[in-house]
C-alpha angles and dihedrals in degrees: 000000000000116000095198126134092281088065101034098042100038121002099047096045089047093052092046091052092048091052089051089055093055103271119137116224135218124180109226127230128223092206108037120049091189088073088073096037097261134123094216137009089250092069114101099186127070087226098183091059092044093054092047093050094045086060093049102045096041106056121176127243090283093051094253130109113278106167112111126202092269094054092042091052090050091054094045090048089059086069102034108037115110111279127200130216135043120328093253090053092050091046092051092053094046093044087056089052090050090053099041103027125219135272122246132177113287131222127268110257094020116103088340091298094294122157113271127222112228125193129227093203129027099225093174093057110033092178091065093064131086116244116195131177117197119188123202091021107184118214122184115221115240119244095026099270118186091265095062099193142353132213118214110204096232132008120186120212130192111197089345094306116121109234106157132036119196128192117199121199136187112260089222100065125089110282097341093186093057091045092053093047091049091052092050090052090048092051090053094044091240102131095089094225095148098243115078118250138174121016119286090194091073087060098046089100098022117135101186143339132226133209114195143165098182103260093054132027131180133189135205139148124262088262093054121112115222092264091060096058106104139178124256104226103176134070093202130195081032119062120233089252092053091050091047091052090049092052094041098238139102115278090238090062097054111125127222089247092055092050092049094048092049095043100042110018103047097116096243092045092050093053090044091053092049094047101043111011106049126084145151128237144157115267128167092352096308140085113256137182118231132196122190123267119235096258091053092051092046093048093050092048089052093045093050091048092050092047090052099043107026122104120258120231090256093054095040092047094217116032139019106249098190097090139050144155129303111199108190114161120247115276093028096101101266095157092051089052087062090053092049090051092054091049092050091049093052093064096040111103092223103035099041089083093060124114104229117206116193116200112191146120095228115108092186088061089057090058092053091048090052089057090047091050090053090058090054094043097250137105131231112255110219122198115212096172131034091240090057091048090052090056094048094050093047093055116098125227136044119327141142110235121187117195133170104226094241089064086086088068122079095266091194091070124083090230090066089061098041102049127079127250095274099040117121100209116111093020114155115213110220100182117208110341105165130010096188116132093210093081128106121196113199114193119197116212090011091181090068099052109030098096101044129105084231092064091045089056090053092053091046091052092057104027099169098044124120112241130208120182123201121202135173094201132045118266115262116249097249093052099036099091093046093045092052090048089055100044104019131230124341114281096192140348129207111172131201090252091056091047091052092048090051094047090239087126133014122244119260123228123203126216122181119210103171108102095038106016092177116198114205107247093002146063128305121233095262089057090049091059089052090051094047096047102031092144094059128088121251090255092052091049091052090051090049091051091052092046095046092050088077104021122091100222098078089046088062096039111118097225098055090043090052091050094047092045089054090049091048093050094049089048091048096048094047100037113022110021096060090067093045101251134135141228144227128206122201112201133189099249144000090262090053091053090054091049091048089054091054094043094049091050090051092047090050092053091048091050092049089051091053091050093049090049092060117115113269094250090058092050092057089104089075086074093050096263113129117230126217103239102166093113096051127095120252096263093051091046090055093048092050092048089052093054096093089052096050096111092047090046090056090053098048114128128206112199129188115217108197140146121258135236135195092247098050125133104263090236089065092066092090089061098043101044108116097214090047090050091053090054092047092050092051090049091049091055091056123090116278112265145093114320111287144127093285102018135059137180091221094121105160131042112196115202143160102205105332119104093015092110131038092010115130117191114148090190090068111095106161135046117194110204120206105157140055112283129162151160117010093352090058092050092048093046096052090049089068087085100044099082116116123247136161109284094008110124098166145002120238130219112193111189121206094163106052100254091141092059089063097041096105090049089051092052091057086073087073131068112263092248090055102039097081092046090046093064097028114185097340102145141151113281085235086071087071091067097079088048090050092051092047094048091047090053092049096052096045089048088070088071098029088065087059092050096259115129103155131059100186106110137050087249090056091051092049091049090053092048089052090052088054093058087100107088096213092049090047089054091050091049090051092054094046093046091050091052092048096047094045089056089046089053090052095049098041133131091024114110090241088073094059098089089059099045095088095054092041089059095046096044088051089054091049090050091050092048092048092048090051092046099047099030092215093166097024096245100061093207130142107258107218092186088073094058112022135260096273092059091043090055090048093054094041089056090052093047089054095044093052095037086234093156089064094047099049113077117240119256098248124068088211090069106110091228096049100102093040090054091047091053088055093061119111102251146006088256091056091047092050092047092050094048093046094054093040089055093047090051092047091051093046093047096048101031096105092055093060113004095175095053096045093045088059092046090051091051091049091050092052091049093051093048091048095047098045102039111163092357092115101175094048090042092053091051093048092048091049089057092047089049089057090056092046092049092056103114102190092084091202125133141201087268097059136357094217105092093209093050089047091055094051090043090053092054094046092046092051091049093048094046092058091070108018143033113261112233123188090252092053090046090058091047090053091050090054091046090051090051091052091049092051091050091051094046093049090048093055093041089064088071110105112262090357092155090055096048114085092187093056090047090052088053091053090049091054090048090053091052089053090049092050090048093050092053092048094207096125131048114265094239091057097049099085092050091047090050088056090054091048089052090051090051090049091051091049089054097040094121092056092042094048092049091052093043094059 
């Protein structure tokens, strides 16, 4: 096994820490499945351990084991029998079996012979389970895909069941975290590449996966996209100091990997996370698995501890001290924290008897609580009328009661429908309903309800209940004292700054467009005032501007709305739409939302007309051909960049979502209908695109107050503000754009009203210690410019240190590529370039980005050339997903303008133009470098198809490089000759003309030569053996779907062992291992074999 930095910096320290926590450890084998307790490498369970532990943790009535082989096989079959459906569906079913156990036939005379439920894991007594870590755990891929097997670095088993897969990377490679995450997704066949890969079976029972390179570690589930992998930054219930003492190092030196292992993989913590902190839900049109984030786990641990140890009102004499406030910023999973708390309470011996009353306005929370209730054998009680709620609250004993907060109003009165959440009209006073102490009231968005008479009635109805308030924003100064007197002290805080640092949410950038709301190609807002009031004097116009800054009439006026809509659409098309995201507009009134819908549709049609009026040579991009636009003005550049999106632009929809009234214009009904709104909202949450099952052209939602709170749509990137909004409502509204999504580096707040001018005033409503955390990193997008300058300087310094300060010529590019020959420097360049281009993507297309455009293009070209040269990821292509579509377009334009695609050699040496492209490089050194790395890639890529041949090629390459060091002209000639040999595609040899026989011969010869001298007679015998093997393999390959049938492949393997034994060329104890290698060679050549077998 390799002892490189991947092992020494990550894998070995991880295993050592696991062993210290009580895990046993086995080092896996790539040749013998028995090492890990399996019969074959396709097995995903360590079945011997599972059977043993089922005996131990499921004793009979006399305390002794009672499960016989038949019952054990029945239990094991519940995890191994063939399952249908998608991986996430299978995993959800099997996770439920892990939590609930399965029923097997009972014993006569015990419980009247009834079936008995046996458990796979003893969650109540973690110490009774078996915890095993296996490193280098080989798994064969089903169906014989080209990649025959994969080897996760660490797999964690509980009672022989694989629950966690960990991928360890070297900290010195380019973006090790991303590489590890990509491998984990490949193992689980979650990359949607078309052809299957990995082995989904290994993930049937998986609970989460981890990518780590020692210093940093991130976790996700197998359904997580890369943006949803997050660090675990807490060792709770241990403190950082306690963990540091345990590991014998200063707390400041703790690594991300050490914190994750301590916080998640301590045996009791792992079982706790599986039992209480893991769930499934719909997100973005698909089913996903979710595991808690560290702040959610920490908060629930603290809440449970306070509920168990805090003083009741009776003991305290004044207040109940068992509750408190949980302030977790919006977008960080606050509602799920409530679900996790209920689940944890339901298995706690003290707290399981509590009646839990959830007060919220989130219907999605109700769905999650229903699933939680099912696990604990109860159902959610829902109150539809206040009288029903009164009855539910008055009942004694455990229950899970879900109530929308307005249920405390008389819902039969019109006032209950017309007043906002915190209004007091229509409130029904219940008096004291239940004096039990075993009641917990959980209030969602506690900051919104803590001052109302309504909330006071709730507390009066259940006077001895514990109370926990959840809020996504800090409590305003004037209500803070009272709020804390109601709920108690803070239980846990997780601020927006912490969430941004963790990557749980994206930062939000502010852009004000009030004073000079410039519209590309049109008038700004000042000019609009002059057009609208042309008959007034300058002084009168200035007075009108001042007046209209706070009055509603101008906010509904058609002309200003038309101008702002045009500005919004141009901003959206140039800034947001290229990366596939959507927008929300908040207007001053329902009438304004309707007018915005009309104005945006008009602006869209005008923009499409301008694009279609472009000269033909500027519309070439619609056919996929990039256009050089450097000489065009900004407006024309934007129009040209929008050409490929013309058809989608035509389809864009702008939908108002508003409440209805009896006196509405009949044409408004389409925007106020509840069922229609639900459909629109679901469409909005889909990816941007033509209407389809997973895509939708609904690009803008236009609202007054609806959907500004409790609305979660990761696809939304920009919020356009055009009405007064302040305090908590402002903080909640701007958080609509902070959800993470693939390719989304920031949320945008574009202000057409002037909200930003009053932001400091708004923050005075909060205590000084909370004000900074209230707004987090919300800053003007102009604040990104110093960061852009700094990141530009950092990335160009990579080459400046080597004396390169220009990137204009092909020689400059080649010099930079040569500098990047060092793998560690190449990794550093990749990180710095990514940071620079991500910031470019945020700032573009603002004019402030223009000074950096030239270098962004050229650095992109250098990155492309280096990726092609060194084949780090095999393909050598520029990955636009790392940087954003705007930057990709920028570099594509430059590639086309410089004809770079023609000048850079293709990746494969089998490309007919490869040598011609190499000859066009700038020097013999460049030619030699290109051929060397092309040969290494070719050998690496094809090695499995003919190991013997490519081993010899690799040895010849190393000899040439060693002999001709720094002799570039001679080296280039020698490598050209070697390329000719490598490009030979017949694969035959002097031994046999049949390329397939030659490949099997090469493997057999290499195996024989390791232990014996190869005589001519033996050589002939091996040729004959290779011929027999090829005949047998081709015979079996004629069976329909042979490469997808593990049983048929096992039969062939046994046949190969018999053939080897009959020939008596290899020792008996080596034949099974050699048969495995022959099967691997057959799988690697399956395309050739299948073609010949037809």
